[in-house]
N, C-alpha and C positions, 0 to 999 in steps of 0.2 A: 365814292361810289359814281358818283353821279354827277358829274360839270358840262353848266350850263353859263355858253356867255353871253349876254345880254348887252344891245346897244342901244347908249343913251344922247338925243338929238341934243336936247340942250349943252353948248358952249358946253355952258358956267360949270357940269357937271362933267364932266371929258378927265377932268387931272386928277377925279376920285374917281371911272370907271375902278382904275384894278386896283384901291385903297379899299373900296365902300362897294359893300351888299346894294342893288335899289331897291324900296321897299316891295314887298312880293318874293323878294329874290328866295335862293339858296344862300344859309353865311354859316350851316355849321354840318355837324352830322358825321358819320363812320367813313370814311377813306374822299370825304369835301376837301378842296384845295383850293377854295377862291375865298373870295373878303370875305374874316368872321366879323365886321365891321358892319351898320345900317345907315344909308345915308339917307339926310336930316331933307329930304326933299323931291319933288317926283314932277320932274317932267310932264304929265298929262292932270293934276291933282294938285294940291293945295296939302301937304303935311303934319303938323304937330312935332313931328320928333319922328322917330320909328327905333326899336327893342330886335337886335334878337333873341327870338323867342326860341323855343327844343319842342321840337313836335314829338320827335321820338325820336332814339339811338339813329335812325338812317338819314331826320330831316332836324333842320333850325330852320325860320325861315324870319326872316326881317318885315313884322306889325308897326302896318303906324298907329302913334299916340291917339287919346281921346281930342276932340279935335279937328279931330282930320273930315277935310271933304270928301263924303264919300264917293268912289275911284268908277267912270263911266265903266260901267259893264254893262254886256247888249243883254234886252231882257232875254227870258225864255219862249222859245217860236209860242210858246201861246196868248200871247201875246197880240202880236199884228198880223195876217196873213197878207203873205206879196198880193195875191190876187182874190176875186170874191169864186168862196167854195163849187166848185163845179157843183152841176143837176149830171147826176149819178146813176145810171143804167141799169140794168141788174139781168145776168144769164141763170136761169135755172141748173143747168150745167156747163160743164165746162166746155167749149171747140174750140178746131183750129186755129187760130192764129189770122187767119185769113176772112174771118170770118167774126171778129173781136172787133166795134166802130173805132175808126181813130181820134187821136186827140181829145179823147174825156175818159171819165174814170170809172169804169167795167167793172162792176161787180162779178165774180161767178162763185161756183160754189162746185158742190161733188167734186173736189179735186186730186181725192183720199183720204186715207187714215188725218180726222182734227178733230181729235178726242175733246176737247176743250169750243171746236165752235171757235176758233179765231175768224173775224173773217178778212174775204180775203179781192183784193183791189184788182184790177192788171188800166198800166197805162202804156197806149200803141201809138207809136206816132206814125203820123201818115208816110209818111220813107222809112222803112226796117230794111236794117241790113239783111246780107243773105245768111247768115247766120247769127243771129244776132248777140250781145251781149245781157246781162238781165244782173237787175239789181232791186235789188229787195233792202225798200227802206223802210224803217220801224223806230214808230215816232214815242213820244217822251210819256213821262205820265199825263195828265188827265187828258190826253192827247185824243186824236184820230189817225186813220185814216187820208179824209177826208182835209184835216185841220195840217197833216206833217203835207200832202199834196198841194195845200194852196201854199202856205209857210215857205214851204221849198223850192229850187232850182230842178229837179232833178226830171219833173218832165218836160219843162222848157227845153232845157241840152239835150234830151232826148231828141228834139226835132232836129238837133241838130247832129246828133251824132249817131241818130237812127239804132241806139238801145234799145228795150224792156220795161217796165218797174212796175213791180209788184206790189204793192202798200197794205202790208197785214194792218187792221184795226184788231186793238188788246180785248177781250172776254169781260174783262173783270169790273166790277163797279166802281173800282177807282180809276182807269185803265192805265191803267201803271203790265207793265210782261208779267208774269210768272218768269226769272231768273234766277230760284231761292230751292225749287221743288225737284228730290231726287229724280222723280219720272225725268225732269223738263232738264236737267243738265245730264241725258245719258244717251248714248246714241240710241232712236224708236224709243224712248221711252216713253214717250209719252209727253202731254201739259200742247204749252205753248209752240216750243220751239218743230216739236213733231207735226204742229201743221203745217207751222211756216216752210219747214222742211218736206213738207210735199208737196206744195206748189211750185217750186221748183222742181222738184221732182219733177212732175210736170206740165210744164215749160220745156225741160230738160227734150225730154218722150212725146210730150205734145206741138211745141209751135218753132221746134228747130232753134229752140236755143243755143248757142256753146255751150256746152259742158264744163267746158276750160274758163271758157268769162263770168262765171256766176256768183254776184258777189252778192256782201251785205255794208249797210252803211247803219248809223243810227243814233241819235240826240238823248243820251237820261235812261231812261230804262230804256228806249234802245239803240242804246252804245251799251248797257251789258245786256243785250240781247243776242247783239252782235259776235261779244264775246263767247256765247252762249254756243248759237253757231256756231262759229267758227272752232269754237274746241271739239264740241259734241258733233258735228256733220261737215269734218273735213273735208268725206269725199264729194261733198256738194258744192260747198263757196271754195274757191278759190282768196279771195282775197277780201281783209272787212278794214271799213273805217270808223273809230271808234269816239266819237265828241262827248265829253264826259263821262265816263265811265266808272268802274270798276271790275278788277280783274276776274278774268274766271274763277266760277264757282264761291267767290264772295261771299254771295248774298246769299248760302243754304242756310238753309233754317227744314233742315226733316224732320214732319210728324207736324208741324205750322201751317195757314194757310197759305193755298201757293202763291201768290203776290202779295208775300209778306215783306214787311222793315228789315232792312235788319241795320240798328244804330249803329253794331258796332263795325259793322264795314263801312257806314258810310260814312262813319267820322273818323275815318281813318285808323280804327287802332287794334284791326287785323292785319298782322307782321308777321309776315309768313317768309321763310329762303325763298330762294328761284328754287329749289328744286322740286320744292314743298307744295309752292302756287304749284312747279311742269307738272306734279303727279295729280294733279286733282286733273288738268287737261287728260292727261293719259288716259286714266281711272272710266273718263268718260267713255272712251270707244276703246273700249281692250283688243288686243290684236293691233289691232290697226297699225297699216307700216308704211302711209302712203304720206303727201309734202302734206305739214300743215295751212293754212292760207295763211299768206304775209300779212300782215298788221299794218297798220296806223292809229296813234292814237294821239287822241288833243286834250287837254285837260290849263283849267286857266289855277292860280295863284291866288286865287281871294274865292273862291267855288267854298260854300261855307253848306250847299248841298250833299255833296258829295266831294268830301273834303282833297287834296290835291296831293296828301299821301297814294292812294287809292293810281296817282297816274308811276309811282313809280313804283307799287306793288306789281304792276300792268308791266312792267319795261321789265321785272325778275320777271315776272313768268316768260315769258313770251323772247328773252334774249334766251331762258335759258329751255325751252322747245325747241328753238333755231338753234343752242348750240352756240351764239354768238357773247364776247366776252362782253362784261358789265359798264365797261364806260363805252361812247361811238367812235362812232370810226371817222365820223367828220358832224361837228356844230356851227351850225351857220343861220344866219335870218337870212334868209328867202327872199326874194326882191318882191313875190306878191303877198306876204305878210304886215299886221301892226306893225307900229314901232313896240317892242319890249315881249316878241314872240320867238324863241329860234325853238332851229330844226333836227335834232338830236338822230343820224343814220347808226343802226347798229349793226347795219348790214344791208344784203340789196330784200330781205320779207317784212323788218320791223324798224318805222324813223318813232318816234315817240315826242312832238311838240307840245312846245310848252310858254301856254300863253300871261305875260306878268302884266297882274292887277283885276284877270279879268275873273267875272263870277260865272254861276252855275245857267247858262251854258255858253261855250265856246261859241262864235258865231258862225254857221256856213261858212264851209268856204267848196261849194260842186263842183269848181272848175279848175280846181286842184284835185281835187278826187278821185274825178274823171283823167288827169293827168298821172295820180299812184295807182289808180288802178288797172292804167291804162289802153284805156279809150280815148281819151284825148289825143 
């Protein structure tokens, strides 16, 4: 059903590429037409053999044996920020964009309905486009607005491209986002997603933000929130970048605490049809007849926090929402991507990038995100 071509750079492996799947590559599943045997070496690290392990009916994966040197995975963004956390200034009430200080992280409040008191910070570059795009950048579990600001390049690139960034900060004790409650999964239903949508709406109304260029990006829990915003607020957000997340509604746990962890979903055990996944999106905003945001999802095949099956469930969900075929129309290794990354395009509004041997989370490719969003 899903076919991905992976380029191996070692000359010694070239003759095996057509017959063997690489370590952490797909080796079986319903509709799979690629290799069903596994390579016993890897271009990046030592492998003590690998075998094809069935994860579910749709997906089997080549997994290394005991004694394998662990693959080099990028640490979660919580580990090393790229710059010193900023000094934050605060406004007791939102103001016009011209009154917000440039090139600093600036907290705003009173921007609209915000039932969970989500913290909200804005970054305005020194030079802003006349009708700027807006990026809402949602952090990972254990993170914060300040940490995501420091550990990503969204603010730095805003100085080049003149867009505005909103950095929401989770109000929950574990600092994960609520992506499980009925309220957050419902248009104007409440919880974290409504607070974030309110800030985006305020930016459109009061800051001159282009309503056709309001975007969401996020990592891990923030990636899940990006899918929530895309599904529950398609009238606000026009595109989303989902870095190592799960399908909209996958974490749903009605009646449980708002930021609950759903192990069944996280471990890739919640397997639905494309139509079932799409219905979760459609039910979030009954009666909505507009266009859904274009989506780009990223996931690593060695992710043991949010298992890679979630990547394929996202594909089923969004291809069905968009009415696209279940197989990609193109599947390439982009020049900007590291070895082992493949980009499958299913239509103009959906791309899925699988990173072989990469764990949780996939490193950020902010410049490429901007290209997908139409900013760069």
